[in-house]
C-alpha positions as CSV (number, residue, x, y, z in Angstrom):
1,M,139.8,148.3,159.6
2,A,138.1,145.4,161.4
3,T,138.6,145.1,165.1
4,K,138.7,141.8,166.9
5,E,137.7,141.6,170.6
6,K,139.4,138.9,172.7
7,W,137.5,139.6,175.9
8,P,133.9,140.4,176.8
9,K,133.0,144.0,176.4
10,V,130.3,146.0,178.1
11,F,129.0,149.1,176.2
12,H,127.7,151.9,178.5
13,S,126.4,154.0,175.6
14,W,125.0,153.3,172.1
15,H,127.1,152.4,169.2
16,Q,126.2,153.3,165.6
17,Y,127.1,151.3,162.5
18,K,126.6,152.5,159.0
19,D,124.3,150.8,156.5
20,N,125.6,147.5,155.2
21,V,128.3,147.3,157.8
22,A,128.6,143.8,159.3
23,V,129.1,143.0,162.9
24,Y,130.7,139.6,163.1
25,F,130.6,137.1,165.9
26,G,132.7,134.0,166.5
27,D,136.3,133.1,165.8
28,D,135.4,132.0,162.3
29,K,132.9,134.8,161.7
30,D,130.1,132.3,161.5
31,A,127.4,134.7,162.8
32,L,126.8,138.3,161.8
33,L,124.4,141.2,162.0
34,V,123.9,143.6,159.1
35,W,121.5,146.6,158.7
36,D,120.8,147.3,155.1
37,G,118.8,150.5,155.7
38,D,115.4,148.7,155.8
39,S,115.9,145.6,157.9
40,L,118.3,143.8,160.2
41,N,119.7,140.7,158.7
42,V,120.9,137.9,161.0
43,T,123.2,135.2,159.8
44,G,123.6,132.1,162.1
45,A,121.4,130.9,164.9
46,L,120.0,133.5,167.2
47,E,119.1,132.4,170.8
48,I,117.4,135.0,173.0
49,T,116.6,134.6,176.7
50,G,113.7,136.8,177.7
51,D,111.2,138.8,175.7
52,V,111.7,140.1,172.1
53,Q,109.5,142.8,170.8
54,I,109.4,143.4,167.1
55,T,107.6,146.5,165.7
56,G,108.3,145.6,162.0
57,D,108.3,142.4,160.0
58,L,110.5,139.4,160.7
59,D,111.8,137.7,157.5
60,L,113.7,134.4,157.4
61,T,115.6,134.3,154.1
62,T,117.4,131.1,154.8
63,S,116.2,127.7,156.0
64,E,116.7,128.5,159.7
65,D,113.9,128.0,162.2
66,I,112.3,130.2,164.9
67,S,112.4,128.2,168.1
68,V,110.4,129.2,171.2
69,M,110.7,127.3,174.5
70,Q,107.6,125.4,175.6
71,G,105.4,127.6,177.7
72,Y,106.6,130.8,176.1
73,Y,104.4,132.9,173.9
74,I,104.5,134.5,170.5
75,Y,102.3,137.5,171.0
76,L,100.6,138.8,167.9
77,D,99.2,142.0,169.5
78,G,102.0,143.2,171.7
79,T,103.5,141.8,174.9
80,G,100.9,140.3,177.2
81,G,98.1,140.7,174.7
82,G,95.2,138.3,174.2
83,E,96.2,137.1,170.7
84,Y,99.1,134.6,170.8
85,V,100.6,131.2,169.9
86,V,101.9,128.9,172.6
87,S,102.7,125.3,173.3
88,D,102.1,125.0,177.1
89,T,101.7,121.3,177.0
90,A,103.9,118.8,175.2
91,N,102.7,118.0,171.7
92,D,99.9,120.6,172.0
93,L,99.6,124.0,170.2
94,T,97.2,126.8,171.2
95,L,96.3,129.7,168.9
96,N,94.4,132.1,171.1
97,A,92.3,135.2,170.4
98,T,90.0,137.4,172.6
99,N,87.1,137.2,170.1
100,N,87.7,135.4,166.8
101,I,90.4,133.5,165.0
102,Y,90.4,133.8,161.2
103,L,92.3,131.3,159.0
104,A,92.9,132.9,155.6
105,V,94.4,131.8,152.3
106,G,95.6,134.4,149.8
107,G,94.2,137.2,152.1
108,T,90.7,135.7,152.0
109,D,89.2,134.4,155.2
110,E,88.3,130.7,154.8
111,I,87.6,129.6,158.4
112,L,86.2,131.6,161.4
113,V,86.6,130.2,164.9
114,T,84.7,131.7,167.8
115,N,84.1,130.5,171.4
116,S,80.8,128.8,170.1
117,D,81.2,128.0,166.4
118,V,83.6,127.1,163.6
119,T,82.4,128.6,160.3
120,L,83.6,127.5,156.8
121,Y,83.3,130.2,154.1
122,T,83.6,129.4,150.4
123,N,85.9,126.4,150.5
124,D,85.0,122.7,151.0
125,F,86.1,120.8,154.1
126,A,87.9,117.7,153.0
127,L,89.1,114.9,155.2
128,S,91.5,112.3,153.7
129,A,91.7,110.5,157.1
130,G,90.5,110.8,160.6
131,D,87.1,111.8,162.1
132,I,85.1,114.9,162.7
133,A,83.9,114.9,166.3
134,V,81.1,117.1,167.6
135,A,79.9,117.0,171.2
136,E,76.4,115.7,171.7
137,G,73.8,118.5,171.5
138,Y,76.1,120.7,169.3
139,V,75.0,121.4,165.7
140,I,76.7,121.2,162.3
141,Y,74.9,123.9,160.3
142,L,74.8,123.5,156.6
143,D,73.3,126.9,155.7
144,G,75.2,129.3,157.8
145,L,75.3,129.9,161.6
146,D,72.0,129.3,163.3
147,G,70.3,128.3,160.1
148,A,67.5,125.8,159.7
149,E,69.4,123.1,158.0
150,Y,71.7,121.2,160.3
151,L,73.0,117.9,161.7
152,V,72.8,117.2,165.4
153,S,72.8,114.4,167.9
154,D,70.8,115.8,170.8
155,V,69.9,112.4,172.4
156,S,72.4,109.6,172.9
157,G,72.2,107.1,170.1
158,Y,70.1,109.3,167.8
159,L,71.0,111.6,164.8
160,T,68.8,114.3,163.4
161,A,69.1,115.8,159.9
162,K,66.9,118.9,159.9
163,A,65.7,121.0,157.1
164,T,62.9,123.6,156.7
165,T,61.3,122.1,153.6
166,G,62.9,118.8,152.4
167,I,65.9,116.6,152.9
168,Y,67.5,115.1,149.7
169,L,69.8,112.1,149.8
170,A,71.8,112.0,146.6
171,I,74.3,109.7,145.0
172,G,76.6,111.1,142.3
173,T,74.7,114.5,142.6
174,T,71.5,112.7,141.7
175,D,68.7,112.8,144.2
176,E,67.7,109.2,145.3
177,V,65.5,109.9,148.4
178,T,63.4,112.9,149.2
179,I,62.1,113.4,152.7
180,T,59.4,116.0,153.5
181,N,57.1,116.5,156.5
182,S,54.5,114.2,154.8
183,A,56.3,111.7,152.6
184,V,59.5,109.8,151.9
185,T,59.9,109.5,148.1
186,M,62.3,107.1,146.3
187,A,63.6,108.2,143.0
188,S,65.0,105.7,140.5
189,S,66.6,103.4,143.0
190,N,65.3,100.3,144.8
191,L,64.9,100.1,148.6
192,T,66.9,97.0,149.8
193,L,66.8,95.7,153.3
194,D,69.4,93.1,154.3
195,A,68.1,93.1,157.9
196,G,65.6,94.9,160.1
197,R,62.1,96.0,159.2
198,I,60.2,98.9,157.6
199,S,57.7,100.4,160.0
200,V,54.9,102.7,159.0
201,A,52.5,104.3,161.5
202,Q,48.9,103.1,161.4
203,G,46.8,105.1,158.9
204,Y,49.8,106.1,156.8
205,A,50.3,104.6,153.3
206,V,53.2,103.0,151.4
207,Y,52.5,104.3,147.9
208,L,53.7,102.1,145.0
209,D,52.9,104.6,142.2
210,G,54.1,107.9,143.5
211,Q,53.0,110.2,146.4
212,G,49.2,110.3,146.6
213,G,48.6,107.6,143.9
214,D,45.9,104.9,143.8
215,E,48.2,101.9,144.5
216,Y,49.3,101.6,148.1
217,L,49.6,99.5,151.3
218,V,48.0,100.8,154.4
219,S,46.7,99.6,157.8
220,D,43.9,102.0,158.6
221,A,42.3,99.8,161.3
222,S,44.0,98.0,164.1
223,G,44.8,94.4,163.1
224,E,44.1,94.9,159.4
225,A,46.2,95.5,156.3
226,M,44.8,96.7,153.0
227,L,46.5,96.5,149.5
228,T,44.6,98.7,147.1
229,A,44.8,99.5,143.4
230,D,42.7,101.5,140.9
231,T,42.0,98.5,138.6
232,E,43.4,95.2,139.9
233,V,45.9,93.7,142.3
234,N,48.2,91.0,141.0
235,L,50.1,88.6,143.3
236,A,53.0,87.1,141.5
237,I,55.7,84.4,142.1
238,D,58.9,84.8,140.0
239,E,57.2,87.6,138.0
240,T,54.3,85.2,137.1
241,D,50.8,86.3,138.2
242,V,49.3,83.7,140.5
243,L,46.3,85.7,141.8
244,T,44.6,88.5,140.1
245,I,42.0,90.5,142.2
246,A,39.6,92.8,140.4
247,A,36.5,94.6,141.6
248,A,34.2,91.7,140.7
249,S,36.4,88.6,140.8
250,A,39.6,87.0,142.1
251,T,41.3,84.7,139.6
252,F,43.8,82.1,140.6
253,A,46.3,81.0,137.9
254,Q,47.3,78.0,140.1
255,K,45.6,75.5,142.3
256,I,44.1,76.5,145.7
257,V,45.4,74.3,148.6
258,Q,43.5,74.6,151.9
259,D,45.3,72.8,154.8
260,D,42.5,73.4,157.3
261,T,40.6,70.2,158.1
262,T,37.4,71.8,159.5
263,D,34.4,69.7,158.4
264,S,31.2,71.4,157.1
265,S,27.7,70.8,158.3
266,S,26.1,74.0,157.0
267,T,26.6,77.0,154.6
268,S,28.5,78.8,157.4
269,T,30.9,76.1,158.5
270,G,33.9,74.4,156.9
271,S,37.3,75.5,155.6
272,I,35.9,77.4,152.6
273,Q,32.7,79.4,152.8
274,T,31.0,81.7,150.3
275,D,27.9,83.8,150.4
276,G,27.4,83.4,146.7
277,G,27.4,80.6,144.2
278,L,30.3,78.4,143.2
279,G,31.1,77.9,139.5
280,V,33.5,75.1,138.6
281,A,34.6,74.3,135.0
282,K,36.3,71.0,135.8
283,A,35.4,67.9,137.8
284,I,34.7,68.0,141.5
285,Y,36.1,65.3,143.7
286,A,34.8,64.9,147.3
287,G,36.8,62.9,149.7
288,T,33.8,62.3,152.1
289,N,30.3,63.7,151.7
290,I,28.5,66.3,149.7
291,Y,25.7,67.8,151.8
292,L,22.6,69.3,150.3
293,A,20.1,71.0,152.5
294,S,16.4,70.0,152.3
295,G,14.8,71.4,149.2
296,A,18.2,71.7,147.4
297,I,18.1,70.9,143.7
298,M,20.9,69.5,141.6
299,D,20.4,70.9,138.1
300,F,22.0,69.1,135.2
301,N,22.2,71.6,132.2
302,S,18.8,73.0,133.1
303,D,17.0,69.9,131.6
304,V,17.4,67.3,134.3
305,T,17.1,68.0,138.0
306,L,17.5,66.0,141.1
307,T,15.6,67.4,144.1
308,H,15.7,66.5,147.7
309,S,12.7,67.0,149.9
310,S,11.2,65.1,152.9
311,N,13.6,62.1,152.6
312,T,12.9,61.8,148.9
313,L,15.1,62.4,145.8
314,T,13.1,63.3,142.8
315,L,14.6,63.0,139.3
316,A,12.8,65.3,136.8
317,G,13.3,66.1,133.1
318,G,15.2,62.9,132.2
319,N,15.8,59.2,132.8
320,L,18.1,57.4,135.2
321,A,20.2,55.2,132.9
322,V,22.1,52.1,134.2
323,A,24.9,50.9,131.9
324,A,24.7,47.4,130.5
325,D,25.6,44.6,132.9
326,D,25.2,47.0,135.8
327,F,22.5,46.9,138.4
328,I,21.0,49.1,141.1
329,T,21.7,47.2,144.3
330,G,21.2,47.7,147.9
331,A,17.8,48.0,149.7
332,P,14.7,47.1,147.6
333,T,13.7,49.9,145.2
334,K,10.5,51.6,146.2
335,L,8.0,52.4,143.5
336,L,6.1,55.7,143.5
337,I,2.4,55.1,144.3
338,T,-0.1,57.7,143.1
339,D,-3.8,57.5,143.6
340,K,-6.2,58.8,141.0
341,S,-9.9,59.4,141.6
342,S,-10.8,61.2,138.3
343,T,-9.9,61.0,134.6
344,V,-6.3,62.3,134.2
345,Y,-3.4,62.6,131.8
346,L,-0.5,60.8,133.6
347,S,2.8,62.7,133.9
348,T,6.2,61.2,133.5
349,A,6.9,62.1,137.2
350,E,4.1,59.8,138.2
351,A,5.7,56.7,136.6
352,G,5.2,53.8,139.0
353,V,2.1,52.4,140.6
354,I,-1.2,54.1,139.8
355,T,-4.2,53.1,142.1
356,V,-7.6,54.0,140.7
357,S,-10.0,54.7,143.6
358,T,-13.1,55.7,141.4
359,D,-14.9,53.5,138.9
360,N,-15.5,54.5,135.3
361,I,-12.6,56.9,134.7
362,T,-9.8,57.0,132.1
363,M,-6.0,57.0,132.6
364,Y,-4.3,58.7,129.6
365,L,-0.7,57.6,129.0
366,P,2.0,60.2,128.1
367,A,3.2,60.5,124.5
368,A,5.7,57.7,123.8
369,S,8.3,59.9,122.1
370,N,11.4,60.4,124.3
371,N,9.9,58.2,127.0
372,S,11.4,54.8,126.2
373,G,11.5,52.7,129.3
374,L,8.7,54.6,131.1
375,R,6.5,52.2,133.1
376,Y,3.1,52.3,134.8
377,I,1.4,49.7,136.9
378,I,-2.3,50.6,136.9
379,K,-4.7,48.8,139.4
380,Q,-8.4,49.5,140.0
381,T,-9.1,49.5,143.7
382,A,-12.6,50.9,143.5
383,S,-15.7,48.7,143.4
384,H,-16.3,47.7,139.8
385,S,-19.3,48.7,137.6
386,T,-17.9,50.0,134.4
387,G,-14.2,49.7,135.0
388,T,-10.9,51.7,134.5
389,K,-9.9,52.6,130.9
390,V,-6.2,53.0,129.9
391,D,-5.7,55.0,126.7
392,G,-2.6,55.6,124.6
393,S,-1.8,59.1,123.4
394,G,-3.4,59.8,120.0
395,S,-2.9,56.8,117.7
396,E,-0.3,55.1,120.0
397,T,-1.3,51.5,120.9
398,I,-1.0,49.2,123.9
399,D,-0.1,45.8,122.4
400,G,-2.0,46.9,119.2
401,S,-5.0,48.4,120.9
402,T,-5.5,52.1,121.3
403,Q,-7.3,51.6,124.7
404,L,-8.0,48.8,127.2
405,L,-10.8,48.4,129.8
406,C,-10.6,46.3,133.0
407,A,-13.4,43.8,133.8
408,A,-13.3,43.6,137.7
409,Q,-12.1,45.2,140.9
410,Y,-8.4,44.6,141.6
411,D,-7.6,44.1,137.9
412,M,-4.0,45.2,137.2
413,L,-2.2,46.3,134.0
414,D,1.6,46.7,133.8
415,V,2.8,48.6,130.6
416,I,6.2,49.9,129.4
417,C,7.0,52.3,126.6
418,D,9.5,51.6,123.7
419,G,9.5,55.2,122.5
420,S,6.8,54.7,119.9
421,N,4.1,52.6,121.6
422,W,3.3,50.7,124.8
423,H,3.6,47.1,125.7
424,I,2.0,44.9,128.3
425,I,4.6,43.2,130.5
426,G,2.2,41.9,133.1
427,K,-1.5,41.9,134.0
428,M,-4.2,40.5,136.4
429,G,-7.8,40.0,135.3
430,T,-9.3,40.7,131.9
431,W,-8.4,43.9,129.9
432,A,-10.1,44.3,126.5
């Protein structure tokens, strides 16, 4: 029969209750203790002041909580041990161990915490929000504790990603950048800079065709930059080649504009200088002067030349043609004067005045073919005995005569060629 106690009772000796016998508390029996032979079952809230030591398991079969006052410990290795859980500061929780703290799932250790490291085992560390903070100088190892692959910030403002052989930067499990101790290699992606610069130490190359290739950028000497290729270098605008540089030539697809206004007075001055020749397929327009050094020759298709020497321009191999109704104006035209002292075949370059300083010699005129307009003024200056003879080439005539002879000193004969024969356009004295 159940017994109800109305007053507090103090037991001075132990009381024994059989298995499954309930000890009720409260007027409404709203709390009870029952021993089922294996464990003590508590129904209702249990508030204990002081220490509680449990040598077996503590099971909560209802939705009740275990509540420990702040600053009090839940020891996991016996009262006063080194392994415990405590909240000694509002809103803070401390899980303490003498050596290591293991966090396990399903009986398998997943996280190991020591006084120097936190080690993740087989699981990933996923953060859906918040940050991971590591003090400066401390390392996040990626290959096990004290391994060679890690992240660290050992100097303020700097981050080091360290590996023994190579560092791979990947997107979607695909390597995009490979960093070794000798090169940085881009895979299939482009390198885009929205701001800042790319800096490469002097003597190191930016390869454009893979590590160690033949196409690269380099500055191997202070103040110099070199763009090199195995075959040719193309400079393009909007994917259209503008300049193609090969071993033997540089070809511009567009015009060359030189803004420098330096004038030229020699082969080593001016805005554009070259040690070789200059080949131009189209017209050349000079805004001021074209300067030719003394002895320079203007060669027209290798058959007509214009040569400068000693204040004289010599036209050879052709004629100077003036269009109809046009004239050569300016200072009086000077005729070439050539003296002859022996019989000679006159050359086309000697067209002009021929003075004959020896008597009894012959001046042979050039063949008339291709020499239309060629003119000679022949004057004997020597004392007369026999006279100067002027003779056409072969059967070519001078006003119908194959040859003419002057009769006195200072006689003059002025003849011009029509391409077939010669004609007298002026004379002094008697020529017969």
